[in-house]
N, C-alpha and C positions, 0 to 999 in steps of 0.2 A: 497325349493328348490326355485333356483334362477328364474328369468325372462326368463334369456337364456335356460331353461329346462334342466340345469347341476344340477344333483343331490348333494348335500355334502355328504361326506362320512357316516354321521350318518344317512341322510337319506337314503341313499341305504342301509347300513346295517340293518334299519328295513325291508326292503321289500325283502330284499335277509332273510333273519333270518325267515319270512313268509314263502318265496319260498319253502326253504330247510324243513321245519318243515313239511312242507303238501309234498313235492315232496318224501320224504321217507315215508310216509304211506304204509303200503303192499297194499292198495285198489288204489294208485295213479296208473295210467299208465303212464311209464317212457320212451316212446318211446320219440325218440329227436323232433320231433315235435311236439307233447302233449307236454312236458317240455318248450320249446319257448312257444308257443302259452301261456300257463298258467304264467309264467315270464311275458310275455306281459300282461296278464289280471293284477296282482299282482299291476305292472308299473303305469298300468293307473287308479286303483283305489286308487292308492297311489297320484298321480299327481289330480285325481277329488274330492280330501280332506277327504280320511280316511286315515290320517294320524298314527289316536292313535294305536301303536301298536296290542291290544289285538281288540279293533275292526278292522283291515285290517285281522288280522288272522281271525276272526267268518267271516269275508265276504267271505275271499277266500276262505276258507276252504267249505264252503257252495256251491259256485261256483263250484270248485271243483270234490267235491263229485257228483255233478250234469253233470259236462261236461266232465272231466277228468279222470273220475272212471274206471278202467277196467271193460267191460262188463260183468255181471252175467249170 
């Protein structure tokens, strides 16, 4: 990511792919507010240095299951 905070297309694609993979899971709460919050979390995780796609997926999935899953 550049100093200005602008994501390069390849960087955005990594984050977007992780978001899409998790957000389409049946357990994920797909209300607009929850999706927006989770998308922001994914971007913050990437920005904090979790840039490896597999590691980003693991971190985001762990948090999504804890915070963004439908109530059971």
